[in-house]
Gaussian input, Z-matrix of N, CA and C with variables (Angstrom, degrees):
# hf/3-21g

backbone

0 1
 N
 C     1     B1
 C     2     B2     1     A1
 N     3     B3     2     A2     1     D1
 C     4     B4     3     A3     2     D2
 C     5     B5     4     A4     3     D3
 N     6     B6     5     A5     4     D4
 C     7     B7     6     A6     5     D5
 C     8     B8     7     A7     6     D6
 N     9     B9     8     A8     7     D7
 C    10    B10     9     A9     8     D8
 C    11    B11    10    A10     9     D9
 N    12    B12    11    A11    10    D10
 C    13    B13    12    A12    11    D11
 C    14    B14    13    A13    12    D12
 N    15    B15    14    A14    13    D13
 C    16    B16    15    A15    14    D14
 C    17    B17    16    A16    15    D15
 N    18    B18    17    A17    16    D16
 C    19    B19    18    A18    17    D17
 C    20    B20    19    A19    18    D18
 N    21    B21    20    A20    19    D19
 C    22    B22    21    A21    20    D20
 C    23    B23    22    A22    21    D21
 N    24    B24    23    A23    22    D22
 C    25    B25    24    A24    23    D23
 C    26    B26    25    A25    24    D24
 N    27    B27    26    A26    25    D25
 C    28    B28    27    A27    26    D26
 C    29    B29    28    A28    27    D27
 N    30    B30    29    A29    28    D28
 C    31    B31    30    A30    29    D29
 C    32    B32    31    A31    30    D30
 N    33    B33    32    A32    31    D31
 C    34    B34    33    A33    32    D32
 C    35    B35    34    A34    33    D33
 N    36    B36    35    A35    34    D34
 C    37    B37    36    A36    35    D35
 C    38    B38    37    A37    36    D36
 N    39    B39    38    A38    37    D37
 C    40    B40    39    A39    38    D38
 C    41    B41    40    A40    39    D39
 N    42    B42    41    A41    40    D40
 C    43    B43    42    A42    41    D41
 C    44    B44    43    A43    42    D42
 N    45    B45    44    A44    43    D43
 C    46    B46    45    A45    44    D44
 C    47    B47    46    A46    45    D45
 N    48    B48    47    A47    46    D46
 C    49    B49    48    A48    47    D47
 C    50    B50    49    A49    48    D48
 N    51    B51    50    A50    49    D49
 C    52    B52    51    A51    50    D50
 C    53    B53    52    A52    51    D51
 N    54    B54    53    A53    52    D52
 C    55    B55    54    A54    53    D53
 C    56    B56    55    A55    54    D54
 N    57    B57    56    A56    55    D55
 C    58    B58    57    A57    56    D56
 C    59    B59    58    A58    57    D57
 N    60    B60    59    A59    58    D58
 C    61    B61    60    A60    59    D59
 C    62    B62    61    A61    60    D60
 N    63    B63    62    A62    61    D61
 C    64    B64    63    A63    62    D62
 C    65    B65    64    A64    63    D63
 N    66    B66    65    A65    64    D64
 C    67    B67    66    A66    65    D65
 C    68    B68    67    A67    66    D66
 N    69    B69    68    A68    67    D67
 C    70    B70    69    A69    68    D68
 C    71    B71    70    A70    69    D69
 N    72    B72    71    A71    70    D70
 C    73    B73    72    A72    71    D71
 C    74    B74    73    A73    72    D72
 N    75    B75    74    A74    73    D73
 C    76    B76    75    A75    74    D74
 C    77    B77    76    A76    75    D75
 N    78    B78    77    A77    76    D76
 C    79    B79    78    A78    77    D77
 C    80    B80    79    A79    78    D78
 N    81    B81    80    A80    79    D79
 C    82    B82    81    A81    80    D80
 C    83    B83    82    A82    81    D81
 N    84    B84    83    A83    82    D82
 C    85    B85    84    A84    83    D83
 C    86    B86    85    A85    84    D84
 N    87    B87    86    A86    85    D85
 C    88    B88    87    A87    86    D86
 C    89    B89    88    A88    87    D87
 N    90    B90    89    A89    88    D88
 C    91    B91    90    A90    89    D89
 C    92    B92    91    A91    90    D90
 N    93    B93    92    A92    91    D91
 C    94    B94    93    A93    92    D92
 C    95    B95    94    A94    93    D93
 N    96    B96    95    A95    94    D94
 C    97    B97    96    A96    95    D95
 C    98    B98    97    A97    96    D96
 N    99    B99    98    A98    97    D97
 C   100   B100    99    A99    98    D98
 C   101   B101   100   A100    99    D99
 N   102   B102   101   A101   100   D100
 C   103   B103   102   A102   101   D101
 C   104   B104   103   A103   102   D102
 N   105   B105   104   A104   103   D103
 C   106   B106   105   A105   104   D104
 C   107   B107   106   A106   105   D105
 N   108   B108   107   A107   106   D106
 C   109   B109   108   A108   107   D107
 C   110   B110   109   A109   108   D108
 N   111   B111   110   A110   109   D109
 C   112   B112   111   A111   110   D110
 C   113   B113   112   A112   111   D111
 N   114   B114   113   A113   112   D112
 C   115   B115   114   A114   113   D113
 C   116   B116   115   A115   114   D114
 N   117   B117   116   A116   115   D115
 C   118   B118   117   A117   116   D116
 C   119   B119   118   A118   117   D117
 N   120   B120   119   A119   118   D118
 C   121   B121   120   A120   119   D119
 C   122   B122   121   A121   120   D120
 N   123   B123   122   A122   121   D121
 C   124   B124   123   A123   122   D122
 C   125   B125   124   A124   123   D123
 N   126   B126   125   A125   124   D124
 C   127   B127   126   A126   125   D125
 C   128   B128   127   A127   126   D126
 N   129   B129   128   A128   127   D127
 C   130   B130   129   A129   128   D128
 C   131   B131   130   A130   129   D129
 N   132   B132   131   A131   130   D130
 C   133   B133   132   A132   131   D131
 C   134   B134   133   A133   132   D132
 N   135   B135   134   A134   133   D133
 C   136   B136   135   A135   134   D134
 C   137   B137   136   A136   135   D135
 N   138   B138   137   A137   136   D136
 C   139   B139   138   A138   137   D137
 C   140   B140   139   A139   138   D138
 N   141   B141   140   A140   139   D139
 C   142   B142   141   A141   140   D140
 C   143   B143   142   A142   141   D141
 N   144   B144   143   A143   142   D142
 C   145   B145   144   A144   143   D143
 C   146   B146   145   A145   144   D144
 N   147   B147   146   A146   145   D145
 C   148   B148   147   A147   146   D146
 C   149   B149   148   A148   147   D147
 N   150   B150   149   A149   148   D148
 C   151   B151   150   A150   149   D149
 C   152   B152   151   A151   150   D150
 N   153   B153   152   A152   151   D151
 C   154   B154   153   A153   152   D152
 C   155   B155   154   A154   153   D153
 N   156   B156   155   A155   154   D154
 C   157   B157   156   A156   155   D155
 C   158   B158   157   A157   156   D156
 N   159   B159   158   A158   157   D157
 C   160   B160   159   A159   158   D158
 C   161   B161   160   A160   159   D159
 N   162   B162   161   A161   160   D160
 C   163   B163   162   A162   161   D161
 C   164   B164   163   A163   162   D162
 N   165   B165   164   A164   163   D163
 C   166   B166   165   A165   164   D164
 C   167   B167   166   A166   165   D165
 N   168   B168   167   A167   166   D166
 C   169   B169   168   A168   167   D167
 C   170   B170   169   A169   168   D168
 N   171   B171   170   A170   169   D169
 C   172   B172   171   A171   170   D170
 C   173   B173   172   A172   171   D171
 N   174   B174   173   A173   172   D172
 C   175   B175   174   A174   173   D173
 C   176   B176   175   A175   174   D174
 N   177   B177   176   A176   175   D175
 C   178   B178   177   A177   176   D176
 C   179   B179   178   A178   177   D177
 N   180   B180   179   A179   178   D178
 C   181   B181   180   A180   179   D179
 C   182   B182   181   A181   180   D180
 N   183   B183   182   A182   181   D181
 C   184   B184   183   A183   182   D182
 C   185   B185   184   A184   183   D183
 N   186   B186   185   A185   184   D184
 C   187   B187   186   A186   185   D185
 C   188   B188   187   A187   186   D186
 N   189   B189   188   A188   187   D187
 C   190   B190   189   A189   188   D188
 C   191   B191   190   A190   189   D189
 N   192   B192   191   A191   190   D190
 C   193   B193   192   A192   191   D191
 C   194   B194   193   A193   192   D192
 N   195   B195   194   A194   193   D193
 C   196   B196   195   A195   194   D194
 C   197   B197   196   A196   195   D195
 N   198   B198   197   A197   196   D196
 C   199   B199   198   A198   197   D197
 C   200   B200   199   A199   198   D198
 N   201   B201   200   A200   199   D199
 C   202   B202   201   A201   200   D200
 C   203   B203   202   A202   201   D201
 N   204   B204   203   A203   202   D202
 C   205   B205   204   A204   203   D203
 C   206   B206   205   A205   204   D204
 N   207   B207   206   A206   205   D205
 C   208   B208   207   A207   206   D206
 C   209   B209   208   A208   207   D207
 N   210   B210   209   A209   208   D208
 C   211   B211   210   A210   209   D209
 C   212   B212   211   A211   210   D210
 N   213   B213   212   A212   211   D211
 C   214   B214   213   A213   212   D212
 C   215   B215   214   A214   213   D213
 N   216   B216   215   A215   214   D214
 C   217   B217   216   A216   215   D215
 C   218   B218   217   A217   216   D216
 N   219   B219   218   A218   217   D217
 C   220   B220   219   A219   218   D218
 C   221   B221   220   A220   219   D219
 N   222   B222   221   A221   220   D220
 C   223   B223   222   A222   221   D221
 C   224   B224   223   A223   222   D222
 N   225   B225   224   A224   223   D223
 C   226   B226   225   A225   224   D224
 C   227   B227   226   A226   225   D225
 N   228   B228   227   A227   226   D226
 C   229   B229   228   A228   227   D227
 C   230   B230   229   A229   228   D228
 N   231   B231   230   A230   229   D229
 C   232   B232   231   A231   230   D230
 C   233   B233   232   A232   231   D231
 N   234   B234   233   A233   232   D232
 C   235   B235   234   A234   233   D233
 C   236   B236   235   A235   234   D234
 N   237   B237   236   A236   235   D235
 C   238   B238   237   A237   236   D236
 C   239   B239   238   A238   237   D237
 N   240   B240   239   A239   238   D238
 C   241   B241   240   A240   239   D239
 C   242   B242   241   A241   240   D240
 N   243   B243   242   A242   241   D241
 C   244   B244   243   A243   242   D242
 C   245   B245   244   A244   243   D243
 N   246   B246   245   A245   244   D244
 C   247   B247   246   A246   245   D245
 C   248   B248   247   A247   246   D246
 N   249   B249   248   A248   247   D247
 C   250   B250   249   A249   248   D248
 C   251   B251   250   A250   249   D249
 N   252   B252   251   A251   250   D250
 C   253   B253   252   A252   251   D251
 C   254   B254   253   A253   252   D252
 N   255   B255   254   A254   253   D253
 C   256   B256   255   A255   254   D254
 C   257   B257   256   A256   255   D255
 N   258   B258   257   A257   256   D256
 C   259   B259   258   A258   257   D257
 C   260   B260   259   A259   258   D258

   B1=1.4579
   B2=1.5317
   B3=1.3152
   B4=1.4650
   B5=1.5228
   B6=1.3245
   B7=1.4560
   B8=1.5298
   B9=1.3004
   B10=1.4658
   B11=1.5194
   B12=1.3235
   B13=1.4657
   B14=1.5240
   B15=1.3358
   B16=1.4669
   B17=1.5235
   B18=1.3111
   B19=1.4668
   B20=1.5214
   B21=1.3229
   B22=1.4630
   B23=1.5250
   B24=1.3170
   B25=1.4648
   B26=1.5313
   B27=1.3243
   B28=1.4725
   B29=1.5221
   B30=1.3165
   B31=1.4682
   B32=1.5211
   B33=1.3270
   B34=1.4645
   B35=1.5264
   B36=1.3085
   B37=1.4622
   B38=1.5278
   B39=1.3184
   B40=1.4716
   B41=1.5273
   B42=1.3190
   B43=1.4674
   B44=1.5237
   B45=1.3275
   B46=1.4613
   B47=1.5268
   B48=1.3210
   B49=1.4656
   B50=1.5241
   B51=1.3227
   B52=1.4673
   B53=1.5256
   B54=1.3374
   B55=1.4636
   B56=1.5223
   B57=1.3166
   B58=1.4615
   B59=1.5265
   B60=1.3250
   B61=1.4650
   B62=1.5277
   B63=1.3216
   B64=1.4647
   B65=1.5271
   B66=1.3226
   B67=1.4670
   B68=1.5194
   B69=1.3196
   B70=1.4684
   B71=1.5231
   B72=1.3191
   B73=1.4607
   B74=1.5340
   B75=1.3242
   B76=1.4665
   B77=1.5185
   B78=1.3169
   B79=1.4633
   B80=1.5258
   B81=1.3204
   B82=1.4644
   B83=1.5232
   B84=1.3176
   B85=1.4597
   B86=1.5203
   B87=1.3264
   B88=1.4639
   B89=1.5200
   B90=1.3192
   B91=1.4608
   B92=1.5253
   B93=1.3307
   B94=1.4566
   B95=1.5341
   B96=1.3213
   B97=1.4712
   B98=1.5282
   B99=1.3415
   B100=1.4659
   B101=1.5326
   B102=1.3260
   B103=1.4639
   B104=1.5278
   B105=1.3206
   B106=1.4664
   B107=1.5209
   B108=1.3180
   B109=1.4618
   B110=1.5333
   B111=1.3138
   B112=1.4612
   B113=1.5276
   B114=1.3083
   B115=1.4623
   B116=1.5296
   B117=1.3283
   B118=1.4663
   B119=1.5245
   B120=1.3231
   B121=1.4682
   B122=1.5322
   B123=1.3305
   B124=1.4675
   B125=1.5295
   B126=1.3385
   B127=1.4551
   B128=1.5208
   B129=1.3311
   B130=1.4591
   B131=1.5295
   B132=1.3440
   B133=1.4627
   B134=1.5275
   B135=1.3236
   B136=1.4609
   B137=1.5213
   B138=1.3156
   B139=1.4661
   B140=1.5302
   B141=1.3172
   B142=1.4605
   B143=1.5264
   B144=1.3319
   B145=1.4678
   B146=1.5232
   B147=1.3093
   B148=1.4676
   B149=1.5229
   B150=1.3017
   B151=1.4614
   B152=1.5295
   B153=1.3204
   B154=1.4646
   B155=1.5231
   B156=1.3348
   B157=1.4643
   B158=1.5253
   B159=1.3083
   B160=1.4670
   B161=1.5311
   B162=1.3208
   B163=1.4644
   B164=1.5262
   B165=1.3162
   B166=1.4645
   B167=1.5246
   B168=1.3380
   B169=1.4582
   B170=1.5316
   B171=1.3342
   B172=1.4589
   B173=1.5313
   B174=1.3256
   B175=1.4662
   B176=1.5237
   B177=1.3213
   B178=1.4659
   B179=1.5241
   B180=1.3318
   B181=1.4708
   B182=1.5193
   B183=1.3158
   B184=1.4667
   B185=1.5261
   B186=1.3212
   B187=1.4656
   B188=1.5208
   B189=1.3268
   B190=1.4591
   B191=1.5261
   B192=1.3108
   B193=1.4614
   B194=1.5246
   B195=1.3200
   B196=1.4662
   B197=1.5235
   B198=1.3255
   B199=1.4651
   B200=1.5277
   B201=1.3301
   B202=1.4644
   B203=1.5308
   B204=1.3326
   B205=1.4686
   B206=1.5228
   B207=1.3221
   B208=1.4637
   B209=1.5212
   B210=1.3332
   B211=1.4629
   B212=1.5254
   B213=1.3310
   B214=1.4644
   B215=1.5207
   B216=1.3233
   B217=1.4616
   B218=1.5233
   B219=1.3236
   B220=1.4614
   B221=1.5271
   B222=1.3194
   B223=1.4617
   B224=1.5219
   B225=1.3362
   B226=1.4589
   B227=1.5249
   B228=1.3243
   B229=1.4635
   B230=1.5215
   B231=1.3372
   B232=1.4635
   B233=1.5257
   B234=1.2901
   B235=1.4571
   B236=1.5143
   B237=1.3087
   B238=1.4522
   B239=1.5188
   B240=1.3260
   B241=1.4656
   B242=1.5262
   B243=1.3197
   B244=1.4552
   B245=1.5218
   B246=1.3037
   B247=1.4554
   B248=1.5251
   B249=1.2960
   B250=1.4577
   B251=1.5111
   B252=1.3087
   B253=1.4635
   B254=1.5156
   B255=1.3203
   B256=1.4591
   B257=1.5204
   B258=1.3066
   B259=1.4704
   B260=1.4944
   A1=109.14
   A2=116.08
   A3=120.98
   A4=110.13
   A5=115.24
   A6=117.67
   A7=109.59
   A8=115.63
   A9=120.97
   A10=112.91
   A11=117.22
   A12=120.21
   A13=111.38
   A14=116.58
   A15=119.94
   A16=111.34
   A17=115.84
   A18=120.69
   A19=110.08
   A20=116.27
   A21=119.95
   A22=111.57
   A23=116.45
   A24=120.67
   A25=110.90
   A26=116.83
   A27=119.90
   A28=111.15
   A29=117.29
   A30=120.96
   A31=109.96
   A32=116.51
   A33=120.81
   A34=111.15
   A35=116.64
   A36=121.20
   A37=111.08
   A38=116.63
   A39=120.57
   A40=111.00
   A41=117.41
   A42=120.46
   A43=110.86
   A44=116.44
   A45=120.77
   A46=110.19
   A47=116.74
   A48=120.63
   A49=111.10
   A50=116.71
   A51=120.60
   A52=111.24
   A53=116.83
   A54=120.68
   A55=111.25
   A56=116.36
   A57=120.71
   A58=111.16
   A59=116.48
   A60=119.94
   A61=111.38
   A62=116.66
   A63=120.30
   A64=110.67
   A65=116.67
   A66=120.61
   A67=111.04
   A68=116.90
   A69=120.13
   A70=111.18
   A71=116.28
   A72=120.15
   A73=110.79
   A74=117.19
   A75=121.36
   A76=112.15
   A77=117.63
   A78=120.37
   A79=113.61
   A80=117.50
   A81=120.30
   A82=109.67
   A83=115.97
   A84=121.36
   A85=114.60
   A86=117.37
   A87=120.43
   A88=109.90
   A89=115.41
   A90=119.68
   A91=107.72
   A92=115.52
   A93=120.78
   A94=113.44
   A95=118.18
   A96=120.11
   A97=112.29
   A98=119.63
   A99=117.88
   A100=113.05
   A101=116.78
   A102=119.93
   A103=110.18
   A104=116.96
   A105=120.94
   A106=109.81
   A107=116.85
   A108=120.85
   A109=110.31
   A110=117.23
   A111=121.50
   A112=111.57
   A113=116.58
   A114=120.20
   A115=111.74
   A116=117.27
   A117=120.94
   A118=110.04
   A119=116.10
   A120=120.66
   A121=110.50
   A122=116.04
   A123=120.66
   A124=112.40
   A125=117.10
   A126=120.57
   A127=115.88
   A128=117.61
   A129=120.24
   A130=109.39
   A131=116.69
   A132=118.98
   A133=109.96
   A134=115.78
   A135=120.92
   A136=112.97
   A137=117.10
   A138=119.97
   A139=110.98
   A140=116.58
   A141=119.81
   A142=110.71
   A143=117.01
   A144=120.55
   A145=109.66
   A146=116.57
   A147=120.67
   A148=110.90
   A149=116.34
   A150=120.68
   A151=110.90
   A152=116.88
   A153=121.18
   A154=112.40
   A155=116.37
   A156=120.68
   A157=112.52
   A158=116.82
   A159=122.34
   A160=111.72
   A161=114.05
   A162=121.10
   A163=107.56
   A164=117.10
   A165=120.13
   A166=110.86
   A167=117.27
   A168=120.07
   A169=112.15
   A170=117.44
   A171=120.50
   A172=110.85
   A173=117.17
   A174=120.52
   A175=110.26
   A176=116.07
   A177=120.45
   A178=109.88
   A179=117.79
   A180=121.54
   A181=112.04
   A182=116.70
   A183=120.66
   A184=109.94
   A185=116.89
   A186=120.48
   A187=110.60
   A188=117.52
   A189=120.95
   A190=110.95
   A191=116.79
   A192=121.39
   A193=111.10
   A194=116.30
   A195=121.00
   A196=110.64
   A197=117.00
   A198=121.03
   A199=111.10
   A200=116.34
   A201=120.93
   A202=110.87
   A203=116.34
   A204=120.53
   A205=111.02
   A206=117.40
   A207=121.09
   A208=110.71
   A209=116.60
   A210=120.38
   A211=110.72
   A212=116.96
   A213=121.00
   A214=110.65
   A215=116.17
   A216=120.38
   A217=110.54
   A218=116.13
   A219=120.76
   A220=110.40
   A221=117.17
   A222=121.06
   A223=112.61
   A224=117.77
   A225=120.16
   A226=112.53
   A227=117.27
   A228=119.58
   A229=109.00
   A230=116.61
   A231=117.98
   A232=109.91
   A233=114.84
   A234=119.83
   A235=109.66
   A236=114.35
   A237=118.88
   A238=107.80
   A239=116.14
   A240=118.25
   A241=110.38
   A242=114.39
   A243=118.98
   A244=109.42
   A245=115.21
   A246=120.55
   A247=108.78
   A248=115.54
   A249=120.78
   A250=107.20
   A251=114.99
   A252=118.89
   A253=109.79
   A254=114.94
   A255=120.21
   A256=108.96
   A257=114.89
   A258=118.95
   A259=111.32
   D1=134.15
   D2=-178.41
   D3=-74.16
   D4=141.89
   D5=176.90
   D6=-84.31
   D7=171.12
   D8=-176.00
   D9=-59.76
   D10=-37.50
   D11=-179.95
   D12=-63.00
   D13=-40.16
   D14=178.24
   D15=-65.11
   D16=-42.08
   D17=179.40
   D18=-63.54
   D19=-46.27
   D20=179.43
   D21=-62.94
   D22=-37.88
   D23=178.64
   D24=-64.52
   D25=-41.19
   D26=178.13
   D27=-67.35
   D28=-39.80
   D29=177.59
   D30=-62.85
   D31=-44.90
   D32=178.64
   D33=-60.52
   D34=-41.40
   D35=179.39
   D36=-63.27
   D37=-43.35
   D38=179.54
   D39=-66.80
   D40=-40.33
   D41=177.63
   D42=-63.60
   D43=-39.67
   D44=177.25
   D45=-61.25
   D46=-43.57
   D47=177.99
   D48=-61.50
   D49=-42.73
   D50=-179.64
   D51=-64.53
   D52=-41.69
   D53=177.98
   D54=-62.29
   D55=-42.92
   D56=179.16
   D57=-63.21
   D58=-43.92
   D59=178.62
   D60=-62.64
   D61=-43.42
   D62=178.84
   D63=-62.80
   D64=-42.87
   D65=179.51
   D66=-64.14
   D67=-42.03
   D68=178.32
   D69=-64.07
   D70=-40.91
   D71=179.44
   D72=-65.10
   D73=-40.40
   D74=-179.21
   D75=-66.73
   D76=-31.04
   D77=-173.52
   D78=-102.99
   D79=0.88
   D80=179.74
   D81=-60.98
   D82=128.03
   D83=178.87
   D84=84.37
   D85=-4.78
   D86=179.59
   D87=-85.68
   D88=150.89
   D89=171.10
   D90=-71.66
   D91=163.66
   D92=-172.01
   D93=-62.48
   D94=-45.55
   D95=-175.72
   D96=-62.88
   D97=-50.02
   D98=177.50
   D99=-63.76
   D100=-32.20
   D101=178.03
   D102=-66.03
   D103=-42.81
   D104=177.72
   D105=-63.26
   D106=-42.10
   D107=179.44
   D108=-61.71
   D109=-46.14
   D110=-179.40
   D111=-62.56
   D112=-46.76
   D113=-178.30
   D114=-69.31
   D115=-31.55
   D116=176.01
   D117=-66.12
   D118=-46.54
   D119=178.67
   D120=-61.97
   D121=-33.57
   D122=179.15
   D123=-74.13
   D124=-8.46
   D125=174.66
   D126=97.66
   D127=9.71
   D128=178.29
   D129=-75.74
   D130=143.73
   D131=177.70
   D132=-82.98
   D133=166.20
   D134=-172.38
   D135=-63.68
   D136=-29.90
   D137=179.62
   D138=-70.24
   D139=-42.38
   D140=178.82
   D141=-69.33
   D142=-40.78
   D143=177.13
   D144=-59.41
   D145=-45.55
   D146=179.44
   D147=-60.39
   D148=-42.79
   D149=179.22
   D150=-63.44
   D151=-43.95
   D152=-178.90
   D153=-66.35
   D154=-36.82
   D155=-175.25
   D156=-97.63
   D157=5.81
   D158=178.56
   D159=55.51
   D160=52.28
   D161=177.41
   D162=-139.11
   D163=-169.35
   D164=-178.92
   D165=-101.48
   D166=153.66
   D167=174.97
   D168=-58.52
   D169=-32.80
   D170=178.30
   D171=-64.44
   D172=-42.43
   D173=177.66
   D174=-60.49
   D175=-41.75
   D176=178.72
   D177=-63.29
   D178=-44.73
   D179=179.65
   D180=-60.76
   D181=-43.81
   D182=179.58
   D183=-63.33
   D184=-43.63
   D185=179.57
   D186=-64.51
   D187=-43.02
   D188=178.14
   D189=-60.78
   D190=-41.82
   D191=178.77
   D192=-63.77
   D193=-43.91
   D194=178.67
   D195=-62.17
   D196=-43.30
   D197=178.73
   D198=-64.04
   D199=-40.01
   D200=179.65
   D201=-64.17
   D202=-43.30
   D203=178.52
   D204=-64.81
   D205=-41.10
   D206=179.60
   D207=-64.27
   D208=-39.08
   D209=178.71
   D210=-66.94
   D211=-42.20
   D212=178.93
   D213=-63.34
   D214=-40.86
   D215=179.08
   D216=-65.14
   D217=-41.07
   D218=179.70
   D219=-65.44
   D220=-39.89
   D221=-179.46
   D222=-72.57
   D223=-20.82
   D224=-178.45
   D225=-87.13
   D226=-10.28
   D227=178.51
   D228=-67.74
   D229=135.02
   D230=178.01
   D231=-68.32
   D232=138.76
   D233=178.69
   D234=-82.94
   D235=139.56
   D236=175.81
   D237=-86.50
   D238=138.79
   D239=-179.77
   D240=-64.79
   D241=146.02
   D242=178.47
   D243=-75.73
   D244=142.78
   D245=177.58
   D246=-82.32
   D247=129.16
   D248=177.60
   D249=-113.64
   D250=125.92
   D251=-179.59
   D252=-80.56
   D253=136.86
   D254=177.46
   D255=-76.31
   D256=143.55
   D257=179.52
   D258=-86.81

């Protein structure tokens, strides 16, 4: 009879497989940068993203950094007030 640790280990392994399959399905046909962005937002670490996308963790880190800088730059742009037409 399997002990609880063995059962939990098998459950964890199956959940890991399911997560990987879902991530692969979500990113199929996507270019690398949007795929990295999606998987980062989903909470995957750079090593798992690299493994899923067949690239290196360093490539993932550089892309994440570039995306973060682009987002910060976009958020720092002053917003133009919306034009409201008078009735």
